[in-house]
RODOMI-619797 format. One record per atom (N, C-alpha, C): residue number from 1; atom name; x, y, z. Coordinates in steps of 0.1 Angstrom, whole numbers, plus 5000, padded with zeros to 4 digits. Example, Ala and Ser with C-alpha at 12.3 -4.5 7.8 and 13.67 -1.06 7.14 Angstrom:
<recs>
+-----+-------+------+------+------+
: num : atome :   xx :   yy :   zz :
+-----+-------+------+------+------+
:   1 :     N : 5132 : 4943 : 5078 :
:   1 :    CA : 5123 : 4955 : 5078 :
:   1 :     C : 5132 : 4967 : 5078 :
:   2 :     N : 5128 : 4978 : 5071 :
:   2 :    CA : 5137 : 4989 : 5071 :
:   2 :     C : 5129 : 5000 : 5079 :
+-----+-------+------+------+------+
</recs>
This chain:
<recs>
+-----+-------+------+------+------+
: num : atome :   xx :   yy :   zz :
+-----+-------+------+------+------+
:   1 :     N : 8194 : 1388 : 5185 :
:   1 :    CA : 8194 : 1393 : 5171 :
:   1 :     C : 8209 : 1396 : 5168 :
:   2 :     N : 8213 : 1392 : 5157 :
:   2 :    CA : 8227 : 1394 : 5153 :
:   2 :     C : 8229 : 1409 : 5148 :
:   3 :     N : 8242 : 1412 : 5147 :
:   3 :    CA : 8245 : 1426 : 5143 :
:   3 :     C : 8241 : 1428 : 5128 :
:   4 :     N : 8242 : 1418 : 5120 :
:   4 :    CA : 8238 : 1420 : 5106 :
:   4 :     C : 8223 : 1423 : 5105 :
:   5 :     N : 8215 : 1416 : 5113 :
:   5 :    CA : 8201 : 1418 : 5112 :
:   5 :     C : 8198 : 1432 : 5118 :
:   6 :     N : 8205 : 1436 : 5128 :
:   6 :    CA : 8203 : 1449 : 5134 :
:   6 :     C : 8206 : 1460 : 5124 :
:   7 :     N : 8217 : 1459 : 5116 :
:   7 :    CA : 8220 : 1468 : 5106 :
:   7 :     C : 8210 : 1469 : 5095 :
:   8 :     N : 8204 : 1457 : 5091 :
:   8 :    CA : 8194 : 1457 : 5080 :
:   8 :     C : 8182 : 1464 : 5085 :
:   9 :     N : 8177 : 1463 : 5097 :
:   9 :    CA : 8165 : 1469 : 5101 :
:   9 :     C : 8167 : 1484 : 5105 :
:  10 :     N : 8180 : 1487 : 5108 :
:  10 :    CA : 8183 : 1501 : 5112 :
:  10 :     C : 8180 : 1511 : 5101 :
:  11 :     N : 8182 : 1508 : 5089 :
:  11 :    CA : 8180 : 1517 : 5078 :
:  11 :     C : 8167 : 1516 : 5071 :
:  12 :     N : 8159 : 1506 : 5075 :
:  12 :    CA : 8145 : 1505 : 5069 :
:  12 :     C : 8135 : 1514 : 5076 :
:  13 :     N : 8138 : 1518 : 5088 :
:  13 :    CA : 8129 : 1526 : 5095 :
:  13 :     C : 8136 : 1540 : 5098 :
:  14 :     N : 8128 : 1551 : 5097 :
:  14 :    CA : 8134 : 1564 : 5099 :
:  14 :     C : 8135 : 1567 : 5114 :
:  15 :     N : 8130 : 1559 : 5123 :
:  15 :    CA : 8130 : 1562 : 5137 :
:  15 :     C : 8145 : 1563 : 5143 :
:  16 :     N : 8154 : 1555 : 5139 :
:  16 :    CA : 8168 : 1557 : 5145 :
:  16 :     C : 8174 : 1570 : 5140 :
:  17 :     N : 8171 : 1574 : 5128 :
:  17 :    CA : 8177 : 1586 : 5123 :
:  17 :     C : 8171 : 1598 : 5130 :
:  18 :     N : 8157 : 1597 : 5133 :
:  18 :    CA : 8151 : 1608 : 5140 :
:  18 :     C : 8156 : 1609 : 5154 :
:  19 :     N : 8158 : 1597 : 5160 :
:  19 :    CA : 8163 : 1597 : 5174 :
:  19 :     C : 8177 : 1604 : 5175 :
:  20 :     N : 8186 : 1601 : 5165 :
:  20 :    CA : 8199 : 1607 : 5164 :
:  20 :     C : 8198 : 1622 : 5162 :
:  21 :     N : 8189 : 1626 : 5153 :
:  21 :    CA : 8187 : 1640 : 5151 :
:  21 :     C : 8182 : 1647 : 5163 :
:  22 :     N : 8173 : 1641 : 5170 :
:  22 :    CA : 8167 : 1646 : 5183 :
:  22 :     C : 8179 : 1647 : 5193 :
:  23 :     N : 8187 : 1637 : 5194 :
:  23 :    CA : 8198 : 1638 : 5203 :
:  23 :     C : 8208 : 1649 : 5200 :
:  24 :     N : 8210 : 1651 : 5187 :
:  24 :    CA : 8220 : 1661 : 5182 :
:  24 :     C : 8214 : 1675 : 5185 :
:  25 :     N : 8201 : 1677 : 5182 :
:  25 :    CA : 8195 : 1690 : 5184 :
:  25 :     C : 8193 : 1694 : 5199 :
:  26 :     N : 8187 : 1685 : 5206 :
:  26 :    CA : 8183 : 1687 : 5220 :
:  26 :     C : 8193 : 1682 : 5231 :
:  27 :     N : 8202 : 1674 : 5227 :
:  27 :    CA : 8212 : 1669 : 5236 :
:  27 :     C : 8206 : 1657 : 5243 :
:  28 :     N : 8215 : 1651 : 5251 :
:  28 :    CA : 8211 : 1638 : 5258 :
:  28 :     C : 8204 : 1641 : 5271 :
:  29 :     N : 8207 : 1652 : 5278 :
:  29 :    CA : 8201 : 1655 : 5291 :
:  29 :     C : 8188 : 1662 : 5290 :
:  30 :     N : 8178 : 1657 : 5299 :
:  30 :    CA : 8165 : 1665 : 5300 :
:  30 :     C : 8167 : 1676 : 5310 :
:  31 :     N : 8162 : 1688 : 5307 :
:  31 :    CA : 8163 : 1698 : 5317 :
:  31 :     C : 8153 : 1697 : 5328 :
:  32 :     N : 8154 : 1706 : 5338 :
:  32 :    CA : 8144 : 1706 : 5349 :
:  32 :     C : 8130 : 1709 : 5344 :
:  33 :     N : 8120 : 1707 : 5353 :
:  33 :    CA : 8106 : 1709 : 5349 :
:  33 :     C : 8102 : 1723 : 5345 :
:  34 :     N : 8108 : 1733 : 5351 :
:  34 :    CA : 8104 : 1747 : 5347 :
:  34 :     C : 8110 : 1750 : 5333 :
:  35 :     N : 8121 : 1745 : 5330 :
:  35 :    CA : 8127 : 1747 : 5317 :
:  35 :     C : 8118 : 1740 : 5307 :
:  36 :     N : 8114 : 1727 : 5310 :
:  36 :    CA : 8105 : 1720 : 5301 :
:  36 :     C : 8092 : 1727 : 5299 :
:  37 :     N : 8086 : 1732 : 5310 :
:  37 :    CA : 8073 : 1739 : 5308 :
:  37 :     C : 8075 : 1752 : 5299 :
:  38 :     N : 8085 : 1760 : 5302 :
:  38 :    CA : 8088 : 1771 : 5294 :
:  38 :     C : 8090 : 1767 : 5279 :
:  39 :     N : 8098 : 1757 : 5277 :
:  39 :    CA : 8100 : 1752 : 5263 :
:  39 :     C : 8087 : 1748 : 5256 :
:  40 :     N : 8079 : 1740 : 5263 :
:  40 :    CA : 8067 : 1734 : 5256 :
:  40 :     C : 8057 : 1745 : 5254 :
:  41 :     N : 8056 : 1755 : 5263 :
:  41 :    CA : 8047 : 1766 : 5261 :
:  41 :     C : 8051 : 1774 : 5249 :
:  42 :     N : 8064 : 1777 : 5248 :
:  42 :    CA : 8068 : 1785 : 5236 :
:  42 :     C : 8068 : 1776 : 5224 :
:  43 :     N : 8070 : 1763 : 5225 :
:  43 :    CA : 8069 : 1755 : 5213 :
:  43 :     C : 8055 : 1754 : 5207 :
:  44 :     N : 8045 : 1754 : 5216 :
:  44 :    CA : 8031 : 1754 : 5212 :
:  44 :     C : 8028 : 1767 : 5204 :
:  45 :     N : 8032 : 1778 : 5209 :
:  45 :    CA : 8029 : 1791 : 5202 :
:  45 :     C : 8038 : 1792 : 5189 :
:  46 :     N : 8050 : 1787 : 5190 :
:  46 :    CA : 8059 : 1788 : 5178 :
:  46 :     C : 8053 : 1779 : 5167 :
:  47 :     N : 8048 : 1768 : 5170 :
:  47 :    CA : 8043 : 1759 : 5160 :
:  47 :     C : 8031 : 1766 : 5153 :
:  48 :     N : 8022 : 1772 : 5161 :
:  48 :    CA : 8010 : 1778 : 5155 :
:  48 :     C : 8014 : 1790 : 5146 :
:  49 :     N : 8024 : 1798 : 5151 :
:  49 :    CA : 8028 : 1810 : 5143 :
:  49 :     C : 8035 : 1806 : 5130 :
:  50 :     N : 8044 : 1795 : 5131 :
:  50 :    CA : 8051 : 1791 : 5120 :
:  50 :     C : 8041 : 1785 : 5109 :
:  51 :     N : 8032 : 1777 : 5114 :
:  51 :    CA : 8022 : 1771 : 5105 :
:  51 :     C : 8014 : 1781 : 5098 :
:  52 :     N : 8010 : 1791 : 5106 :
:  52 :    CA : 8002 : 1802 : 5100 :
:  52 :     C : 8010 : 1810 : 5090 :
:  53 :     N : 8022 : 1813 : 5093 :
:  53 :    CA : 8031 : 1820 : 5083 :
:  53 :     C : 8033 : 1812 : 5070 :
:  54 :     N : 8036 : 1799 : 5072 :
:  54 :    CA : 8038 : 1791 : 5060 :
:  54 :     C : 8026 : 1790 : 5051 :
:  55 :     N : 8014 : 1787 : 5058 :
:  55 :    CA : 8002 : 1786 : 5050 :
:  55 :     C : 7998 : 1799 : 5044 :
:  56 :     N : 8000 : 1810 : 5051 :
:  56 :    CA : 7997 : 1824 : 5045 :
:  56 :     C : 8006 : 1827 : 5033 :
:  57 :     N : 8019 : 1824 : 5035 :
:  57 :    CA : 8028 : 1827 : 5024 :
:  57 :     C : 8025 : 1818 : 5012 :
:  58 :     N : 8021 : 1806 : 5014 :
:  58 :    CA : 8018 : 1797 : 5003 :
:  58 :     C : 8005 : 1801 : 4996 :
:  59 :     N : 7995 : 1805 : 5004 :
:  59 :    CA : 7982 : 1809 : 4999 :
:  59 :     C : 7984 : 1822 : 4990 :
:  60 :     N : 7992 : 1831 : 4995 :
:  60 :    CA : 7994 : 1844 : 4988 :
:  60 :     C : 8002 : 1841 : 4975 :
:  61 :     N : 8012 : 1832 : 4976 :
:  61 :    CA : 8020 : 1829 : 4964 :
:  61 :     C : 8012 : 1821 : 4953 :
:  62 :     N : 8002 : 1813 : 4957 :
:  62 :    CA : 7994 : 1805 : 4948 :
:  62 :     C : 7980 : 1810 : 4947 :
:  63 :     N : 7978 : 1823 : 4949 :
:  63 :    CA : 7965 : 1829 : 4949 :
:  63 :     C : 7958 : 1828 : 4935 :
:  64 :     N : 7966 : 1828 : 4924 :
:  64 :    CA : 7960 : 1827 : 4911 :
:  64 :     C : 7956 : 1813 : 4908 :
:  65 :     N : 7963 : 1803 : 4913 :
:  65 :    CA : 7960 : 1789 : 4911 :
:  65 :     C : 7947 : 1786 : 4919 :
:  66 :     N : 7946 : 1791 : 4931 :
:  66 :    CA : 7934 : 1789 : 4939 :
:  66 :     C : 7922 : 1796 : 4933 :
:  67 :     N : 7924 : 1808 : 4927 :
:  67 :    CA : 7913 : 1814 : 4920 :
:  67 :     C : 7908 : 1807 : 4908 :
:  68 :     N : 7918 : 1800 : 4901 :
:  68 :    CA : 7914 : 1793 : 4889 :
:  68 :     C : 7906 : 1780 : 4893 :
:  69 :     N : 7911 : 1773 : 4903 :
:  69 :    CA : 7905 : 1760 : 4906 :
:  69 :     C : 7894 : 1760 : 4916 :
:  70 :     N : 7895 : 1769 : 4926 :
:  70 :    CA : 7884 : 1769 : 4936 :
:  70 :     C : 7875 : 1781 : 4934 :
:  71 :     N : 7878 : 1790 : 4925 :
:  71 :    CA : 7870 : 1802 : 4922 :
:  71 :     C : 7868 : 1811 : 4934 :
:  72 :     N : 7879 : 1812 : 4942 :
:  72 :    CA : 7879 : 1820 : 4954 :
:  72 :     C : 7888 : 1832 : 4950 :
:  73 :     N : 7882 : 1844 : 4950 :
:  73 :    CA : 7890 : 1856 : 4945 :
:  73 :     C : 7898 : 1862 : 4957 :
:  74 :     N : 7909 : 1855 : 4960 :
:  74 :    CA : 7917 : 1858 : 4971 :
:  74 :     C : 7923 : 1872 : 4970 :
:  75 :     N : 7928 : 1875 : 4958 :
:  75 :    CA : 7935 : 1888 : 4955 :
:  75 :     C : 7925 : 1899 : 4957 :
:  76 :     N : 7913 : 1898 : 4952 :
:  76 :    CA : 7902 : 1908 : 4953 :
:  76 :     C : 7899 : 1910 : 4968 :
:  77 :     N : 7897 : 1900 : 4976 :
:  77 :    CA : 7894 : 1901 : 4990 :
:  77 :     C : 7905 : 1908 : 4997 :
:  78 :     N : 7918 : 1905 : 4994 :
:  78 :    CA : 7929 : 1911 : 5001 :
:  78 :     C : 7930 : 1926 : 4997 :
:  79 :     N : 7928 : 1929 : 4985 :
:  79 :    CA : 7929 : 1943 : 4980 :
:  79 :     C : 7918 : 1952 : 4987 :
:  80 :     N : 7906 : 1946 : 4988 :
:  80 :    CA : 7895 : 1953 : 4995 :
:  80 :     C : 7898 : 1956 : 5010 :
:  81 :     N : 7904 : 1945 : 5016 :
:  81 :    CA : 7908 : 1947 : 5030 :
:  81 :     C : 7919 : 1958 : 5032 :
:  82 :     N : 7928 : 1958 : 5022 :
:  82 :    CA : 7939 : 1968 : 5022 :
:  82 :     C : 7934 : 1982 : 5021 :
:  83 :     N : 7924 : 1984 : 5013 :
:  83 :    CA : 7917 : 1997 : 5011 :
:  83 :     C : 7911 : 2001 : 5024 :
:  84 :     N : 7904 : 1992 : 5031 :
:  84 :    CA : 7898 : 1995 : 5044 :
:  84 :     C : 7908 : 1999 : 5054 :
:  85 :     N : 7920 : 1993 : 5054 :
:  85 :    CA : 7931 : 1997 : 5063 :
:  85 :     C : 7939 : 2009 : 5059 :
:  86 :     N : 7936 : 2014 : 5047 :
:  86 :    CA : 7942 : 2027 : 5043 :
:  86 :     C : 7954 : 2024 : 5034 :
:  87 :     N : 7956 : 2013 : 5028 :
:  87 :    CA : 7967 : 2010 : 5019 :
:  87 :     C : 7963 : 2013 : 5005 :
:  88 :     N : 7973 : 2015 : 4996 :
:  88 :    CA : 7970 : 2015 : 4982 :
:  88 :     C : 7968 : 2001 : 4977 :
:  89 :     N : 7962 : 1999 : 4966 :
:  89 :    CA : 7957 : 1986 : 4962 :
:  89 :     C : 7968 : 1975 : 4962 :
:  90 :     N : 7978 : 1977 : 4954 :
:  90 :    CA : 7989 : 1967 : 4952 :
:  90 :     C : 7999 : 1967 : 4964 :
:  91 :     N : 8000 : 1978 : 4971 :
:  91 :    CA : 8010 : 1979 : 4981 :
:  91 :     C : 8007 : 1970 : 4993 :
:  92 :     N : 7994 : 1968 : 4996 :
:  92 :    CA : 7990 : 1960 : 5007 :
:  92 :     C : 7994 : 1945 : 5004 :
:  93 :     N : 7991 : 1941 : 4992 :
:  93 :    CA : 7994 : 1927 : 4989 :
:  93 :     C : 8009 : 1924 : 4989 :
:  94 :     N : 8017 : 1933 : 4984 :
:  94 :    CA : 8031 : 1932 : 4984 :
:  94 :     C : 8037 : 1931 : 4998 :
:  95 :     N : 8031 : 1940 : 5006 :
:  95 :    CA : 8036 : 1940 : 5020 :
:  95 :     C : 8032 : 1927 : 5028 :
:  96 :     N : 8020 : 1922 : 5025 :
:  96 :    CA : 8016 : 1909 : 5031 :
:  96 :     C : 8025 : 1898 : 5027 :
:  97 :     N : 8028 : 1897 : 5014 :
:  97 :    CA : 8037 : 1886 : 5009 :
:  97 :     C : 8051 : 1888 : 5016 :
:  98 :     N : 8056 : 1900 : 5016 :
:  98 :    CA : 8069 : 1902 : 5023 :
:  98 :     C : 8068 : 1898 : 5038 :
:  99 :     N : 8058 : 1903 : 5044 :
:  99 :    CA : 8056 : 1900 : 5059 :
:  99 :     C : 8056 : 1885 : 5062 :
: 100 :     N : 8048 : 1878 : 5054 :
: 100 :    CA : 8047 : 1863 : 5057 :
: 100 :     C : 8060 : 1856 : 5053 :
: 101 :     N : 8066 : 1860 : 5043 :
: 101 :    CA : 8079 : 1854 : 5039 :
: 101 :     C : 8090 : 1856 : 5049 :
: 102 :     N : 8091 : 1868 : 5054 :
: 102 :    CA : 8101 : 1871 : 5064 :
: 102 :     C : 8098 : 1865 : 5077 :
: 103 :     N : 8085 : 1864 : 5080 :
: 103 :    CA : 8081 : 1857 : 5093 :
: 103 :     C : 8085 : 1843 : 5093 :
: 104 :     N : 8085 : 1836 : 5082 :
: 104 :    CA : 8089 : 1822 : 5082 :
: 104 :     C : 8104 : 1821 : 5086 :
: 105 :     N : 8112 : 1831 : 5082 :
: 105 :    CA : 8126 : 1831 : 5086 :
: 105 :     C : 8127 : 1835 : 5100 :
: 106 :     N : 8119 : 1844 : 5105 :
: 106 :    CA : 8120 : 1848 : 5119 :
: 106 :     C : 8116 : 1836 : 5128 :
: 107 :     N : 8105 : 1829 : 5124 :
: 107 :    CA : 8101 : 1818 : 5133 :
: 107 :     C : 8111 : 1806 : 5132 :
: 108 :     N : 8119 : 1805 : 5122 :
: 108 :    CA : 8130 : 1796 : 5121 :
: 108 :     C : 8141 : 1800 : 5131 :
: 109 :     N : 8144 : 1813 : 5133 :
: 109 :    CA : 8153 : 1818 : 5143 :
: 109 :     C : 8148 : 1815 : 5157 :
: 110 :     N : 8135 : 1817 : 5158 :
: 110 :    CA : 8129 : 1814 : 5172 :
: 110 :     C : 8131 : 1799 : 5175 :
: 111 :     N : 8130 : 1790 : 5166 :
: 111 :    CA : 8132 : 1776 : 5168 :
: 111 :     C : 8147 : 1774 : 5174 :
: 112 :     N : 8156 : 1781 : 5168 :
: 112 :    CA : 8170 : 1780 : 5173 :
: 112 :     C : 8170 : 1785 : 5187 :
: 113 :     N : 8163 : 1795 : 5190 :
: 113 :    CA : 8162 : 1800 : 5204 :
: 113 :     C : 8156 : 1789 : 5213 :
: 114 :     N : 8146 : 1782 : 5208 :
: 114 :    CA : 8140 : 1771 : 5216 :
: 114 :     C : 8150 : 1760 : 5219 :
: 115 :     N : 8158 : 1757 : 5209 :
: 115 :    CA : 8168 : 1746 : 5212 :
: 115 :     C : 8178 : 1751 : 5222 :
: 116 :     N : 8182 : 1763 : 5221 :
: 116 :    CA : 8191 : 1769 : 5231 :
: 116 :     C : 8185 : 1770 : 5245 :
: 117 :     N : 8172 : 1773 : 5245 :
: 117 :    CA : 8164 : 1773 : 5258 :
: 117 :     C : 8165 : 1759 : 5264 :
: 118 :     N : 8162 : 1749 : 5257 :
: 118 :    CA : 8162 : 1735 : 5261 :
: 118 :     C : 8175 : 1731 : 5267 :
: 119 :     N : 8186 : 1736 : 5261 :
: 119 :    CA : 8199 : 1733 : 5266 :
: 119 :     C : 8204 : 1743 : 5277 :
: 120 :     N : 8195 : 1752 : 5281 :
: 120 :    CA : 8198 : 1762 : 5292 :
: 120 :     C : 8210 : 1771 : 5288 :
: 121 :     N : 8210 : 1775 : 5276 :
: 121 :    CA : 8220 : 1784 : 5271 :
: 121 :     C : 8214 : 1798 : 5271 :
: 122 :     N : 8221 : 1808 : 5278 :
: 122 :    CA : 8216 : 1821 : 5279 :
: 122 :     C : 8214 : 1829 : 5266 :
: 123 :     N : 8220 : 1824 : 5255 :
: 123 :    CA : 8219 : 1831 : 5243 :
: 123 :     C : 8206 : 1828 : 5236 :
: 124 :     N : 8197 : 1820 : 5242 :
: 124 :    CA : 8184 : 1817 : 5236 :
: 124 :     C : 8176 : 1830 : 5235 :
: 125 :     N : 8178 : 1839 : 5244 :
: 125 :    CA : 8169 : 1851 : 5244 :
: 125 :     C : 8171 : 1859 : 5232 :
: 126 :     N : 8183 : 1859 : 5226 :
: 126 :    CA : 8186 : 1867 : 5214 :
: 126 :     C : 8178 : 1862 : 5202 :
: 127 :     N : 8177 : 1849 : 5201 :
: 127 :    CA : 8169 : 1842 : 5190 :
: 127 :     C : 8154 : 1842 : 5193 :
: 128 :     N : 8150 : 1838 : 5204 :
: 128 :    CA : 8136 : 1837 : 5207 :
: 128 :     C : 8130 : 1850 : 5210 :
: 129 :     N : 8135 : 1858 : 5219 :
: 129 :    CA : 8130 : 1871 : 5222 :
: 129 :     C : 8132 : 1881 : 5210 :
: 130 :     N : 8144 : 1880 : 5204 :
: 130 :    CA : 8146 : 1889 : 5193 :
: 130 :     C : 8137 : 1885 : 5181 :
: 131 :     N : 8135 : 1873 : 5178 :
: 131 :    CA : 8126 : 1869 : 5167 :
: 131 :     C : 8112 : 1873 : 5169 :
: 132 :     N : 8107 : 1872 : 5181 :
: 132 :    CA : 8093 : 1876 : 5184 :
: 132 :     C : 8092 : 1891 : 5184 :
: 133 :     N : 8102 : 1898 : 5189 :
: 133 :    CA : 8102 : 1913 : 5189 :
: 133 :     C : 8102 : 1918 : 5175 :
: 134 :     N : 8111 : 1912 : 5166 :
: 134 :    CA : 8112 : 1916 : 5152 :
: 134 :     C : 8099 : 1913 : 5145 :
: 135 :     N : 8092 : 1902 : 5148 :
: 135 :    CA : 8079 : 1899 : 5142 :
: 135 :     C : 8069 : 1909 : 5145 :
: 136 :     N : 8068 : 1912 : 5158 :
: 136 :    CA : 8058 : 1922 : 5163 :
: 136 :     C : 8061 : 1936 : 5157 :
: 137 :     N : 8074 : 1939 : 5156 :
: 137 :    CA : 8078 : 1952 : 5151 :
: 137 :     C : 8074 : 1953 : 5136 :
: 138 :     N : 8076 : 1942 : 5129 :
: 138 :    CA : 8073 : 1942 : 5115 :
: 138 :     C : 8058 : 1944 : 5113 :
: 139 :     N : 8050 : 1937 : 5121 :
: 139 :    CA : 8035 : 1939 : 5120 :
: 139 :     C : 8031 : 1954 : 5123 :
: 140 :     N : 8037 : 1960 : 5133 :
: 140 :    CA : 8033 : 1973 : 5137 :
: 140 :     C : 8039 : 1984 : 5128 :
: 141 :     N : 8052 : 1983 : 5125 :
: 141 :    CA : 8058 : 1994 : 5117 :
: 141 :     C : 8058 : 1992 : 5102 :
: 142 :     N : 8059 : 1979 : 5097 :
: 142 :    CA : 8060 : 1977 : 5083 :
: 142 :     C : 8045 : 1976 : 5077 :
: 143 :     N : 8037 : 1968 : 5084 :
: 143 :    CA : 8023 : 1967 : 5080 :
: 143 :     C : 8015 : 1979 : 5084 :
: 144 :     N : 8015 : 1982 : 5096 :
: 144 :    CA : 8009 : 1994 : 5102 :
: 144 :     C : 8003 : 1990 : 5115 :
: 145 :     N : 8002 : 2001 : 5124 :
: 145 :    CA : 7996 : 1998 : 5137 :
: 145 :     C : 7981 : 1994 : 5136 :
: 146 :     N : 7974 : 2000 : 5126 :
: 146 :    CA : 7960 : 1997 : 5124 :
: 146 :     C : 7959 : 1982 : 5120 :
: 147 :     N : 7968 : 1977 : 5112 :
: 147 :    CA : 7968 : 1963 : 5108 :
: 147 :     C : 7970 : 1954 : 5121 :
: 148 :     N : 7980 : 1958 : 5129 :
: 148 :    CA : 7982 : 1950 : 5141 :
: 148 :     C : 7970 : 1951 : 5150 :
: 149 :     N : 7964 : 1962 : 5152 :
: 149 :    CA : 7953 : 1964 : 5161 :
: 149 :     C : 7940 : 1956 : 5156 :
: 150 :     N : 7937 : 1957 : 5143 :
: 150 :    CA : 7925 : 1952 : 5138 :
: 150 :     C : 7926 : 1938 : 5132 :
: 151 :     N : 7937 : 1934 : 5126 :
: 151 :    CA : 7938 : 1922 : 5119 :
: 151 :     C : 7946 : 1911 : 5126 :
: 152 :     N : 7952 : 1915 : 5137 :
: 152 :    CA : 7959 : 1905 : 5145 :
: 152 :     C : 7950 : 1901 : 5157 :
: 153 :     N : 7947 : 1888 : 5158 :
: 153 :    CA : 7937 : 1883 : 5167 :
: 153 :     C : 7942 : 1885 : 5182 :
: 154 :     N : 7932 : 1885 : 5191 :
: 154 :    CA : 7935 : 1885 : 5205 :
: 154 :     C : 7944 : 1873 : 5209 :
: 155 :     N : 7941 : 1861 : 5203 :
: 155 :    CA : 7949 : 1849 : 5206 :
: 155 :     C : 7963 : 1852 : 5202 :
: 156 :     N : 7965 : 1857 : 5190 :
: 156 :    CA : 7979 : 1860 : 5186 :
: 156 :     C : 7986 : 1870 : 5195 :
: 157 :     N : 7979 : 1880 : 5199 :
: 157 :    CA : 7986 : 1890 : 5208 :
: 157 :     C : 7989 : 1883 : 5222 :
: 158 :     N : 7980 : 1875 : 5227 :
: 158 :    CA : 7982 : 1868 : 5240 :
: 158 :     C : 7994 : 1858 : 5238 :
: 159 :     N : 7994 : 1851 : 5227 :
: 159 :    CA : 8005 : 1842 : 5224 :
: 159 :     C : 8018 : 1848 : 5223 :
: 160 :     N : 8019 : 1860 : 5216 :
: 160 :    CA : 8032 : 1867 : 5215 :
: 160 :     C : 8036 : 1872 : 5229 :
: 161 :     N : 8026 : 1878 : 5236 :
: 161 :    CA : 8030 : 1883 : 5250 :
: 161 :     C : 8034 : 1871 : 5259 :
: 162 :     N : 8028 : 1860 : 5258 :
: 162 :    CA : 8032 : 1848 : 5266 :
: 162 :     C : 8046 : 1843 : 5263 :
: 163 :     N : 8049 : 1843 : 5250 :
: 163 :    CA : 8062 : 1839 : 5246 :
: 163 :     C : 8073 : 1849 : 5251 :
: 164 :     N : 8070 : 1862 : 5250 :
: 164 :    CA : 8080 : 1872 : 5255 :
: 164 :     C : 8081 : 1871 : 5270 :
: 165 :     N : 8070 : 1871 : 5277 :
: 165 :    CA : 8070 : 1871 : 5291 :
: 165 :     C : 8077 : 1859 : 5297 :
: 166 :     N : 8073 : 1847 : 5292 :
: 166 :    CA : 8080 : 1835 : 5297 :
: 166 :     C : 8094 : 1834 : 5294 :
: 167 :     N : 8098 : 1840 : 5282 :
: 167 :    CA : 8112 : 1839 : 5278 :
: 167 :     C : 8121 : 1849 : 5287 :
: 168 :     N : 8116 : 1861 : 5289 :
: 168 :    CA : 8124 : 1870 : 5297 :
: 168 :     C : 8124 : 1866 : 5312 :
: 169 :     N : 8113 : 1860 : 5316 :
: 169 :    CA : 8113 : 1855 : 5330 :
: 169 :     C : 8123 : 1844 : 5332 :
: 170 :     N : 8123 : 1835 : 5322 :
: 170 :    CA : 8132 : 1823 : 5322 :
: 170 :     C : 8146 : 1828 : 5321 :
: 171 :     N : 8149 : 1838 : 5313 :
: 171 :    CA : 8162 : 1844 : 5311 :
: 171 :     C : 8167 : 1849 : 5325 :
: 172 :     N : 8158 : 1857 : 5331 :
: 172 :    CA : 8162 : 1862 : 5344 :
: 172 :     C : 8165 : 1851 : 5354 :
: 173 :     N : 8157 : 1841 : 5354 :
: 173 :    CA : 8160 : 1829 : 5364 :
: 173 :     C : 8172 : 1822 : 5360 :
: 174 :     N : 8175 : 1820 : 5347 :
: 174 :    CA : 8187 : 1813 : 5343 :
: 174 :     C : 8199 : 1821 : 5346 :
: 175 :     N : 8199 : 1834 : 5345 :
: 175 :    CA : 8210 : 1843 : 5349 :
: 175 :     C : 8212 : 1842 : 5364 :
: 176 :     N : 8201 : 1842 : 5371 :
: 176 :    CA : 8202 : 1841 : 5386 :
: 176 :     C : 8208 : 1828 : 5390 :
: 177 :     N : 8204 : 1817 : 5383 :
: 177 :    CA : 8209 : 1804 : 5386 :
: 177 :     C : 8224 : 1803 : 5384 :
: 178 :     N : 8229 : 1810 : 5374 :
: 178 :    CA : 8244 : 1810 : 5371 :
: 178 :     C : 8251 : 1818 : 5382 :
: 179 :     N : 8245 : 1827 : 5388 :
: 179 :    CA : 8251 : 1835 : 5399 :
: 179 :     C : 8249 : 1829 : 5413 :
: 180 :     N : 8237 : 1825 : 5416 :
: 180 :    CA : 8233 : 1820 : 5430 :
: 180 :     C : 8234 : 1805 : 5430 :
: 181 :     N : 8233 : 1798 : 5419 :
: 181 :    CA : 8232 : 1783 : 5419 :
: 181 :     C : 8218 : 1778 : 5421 :
: 182 :     N : 8208 : 1787 : 5421 :
: 182 :    CA : 8194 : 1782 : 5423 :
: 182 :     C : 8185 : 1790 : 5413 :
: 183 :     N : 8175 : 1783 : 5408 :
: 183 :    CA : 8166 : 1789 : 5399 :
: 183 :     C : 8153 : 1792 : 5407 :
: 184 :     N : 8153 : 1804 : 5413 :
: 184 :    CA : 8142 : 1807 : 5422 :
: 184 :     C : 8140 : 1823 : 5421 :
: 185 :     N : 8127 : 1827 : 5422 :
: 185 :    CA : 8125 : 1841 : 5423 :
: 185 :     C : 8129 : 1848 : 5436 :
: 186 :     N : 8128 : 1840 : 5446 :
: 186 :    CA : 8130 : 1846 : 5460 :
: 186 :     C : 8143 : 1843 : 5466 :
: 187 :     N : 8153 : 1838 : 5459 :
: 187 :    CA : 8166 : 1834 : 5464 :
: 187 :     C : 8166 : 1821 : 5471 :
: 188 :     N : 8176 : 1818 : 5479 :
: 188 :    CA : 8177 : 1805 : 5485 :
: 188 :     C : 8167 : 1805 : 5497 :
: 189 :     N : 8162 : 1793 : 5499 :
: 189 :    CA : 8153 : 1790 : 5511 :
: 189 :     C : 8161 : 1791 : 5523 :
: 190 :     N : 8154 : 1796 : 5534 :
: 190 :    CA : 8161 : 1797 : 5547 :
: 190 :     C : 8165 : 1783 : 5552 :
: 191 :     N : 8157 : 1773 : 5549 :
: 191 :    CA : 8161 : 1759 : 5553 :
: 191 :     C : 8174 : 1754 : 5547 :
: 192 :     N : 8176 : 1759 : 5535 :
: 192 :    CA : 8188 : 1754 : 5528 :
: 192 :     C : 8201 : 1761 : 5533 :
: 193 :     N : 8200 : 1773 : 5539 :
: 193 :    CA : 8212 : 1780 : 5544 :
: 193 :     C : 8217 : 1775 : 5557 :
+-----+-------+------+------+------+
</recs>
């Protein structure tokens, strides 16, 4: 295939651009297996939480359109749930809109942390751990502890805990690797010494 044919097909498909973008974001080197496991575990939960936040923010923003076309009284359902949780009628809806809008930004910061985790950069913990901690704090302190306890599913709580636990454990191992040269809980093997 000549170079002119290669240039013609290069821009007809988005795959080369996506490969370049992937190389730019994640780098050329693949990390070790434990890093990959930690990354993909956190990526799984990140995707679920980001998707939920985007869908929730969109649903709340277009609640009147949905009520007009689908005849689903979203606002009425939300206001009743807010009253059960002890909120004033309009306050709960405004807090939900703010929470899901801010959570989209927080989950974007978590993605930056995931990229840094893949690259084995110790600063990943500030974005990933910080984003998750801010998200949980927002649910507990801005929405209310009752909201977090009753309206946050067990799956969500387990997912958030798994993200935090795996991130802090990985951070500990990454820090240990920079000091000892090995990524192990128990230090160097006796056979290696």
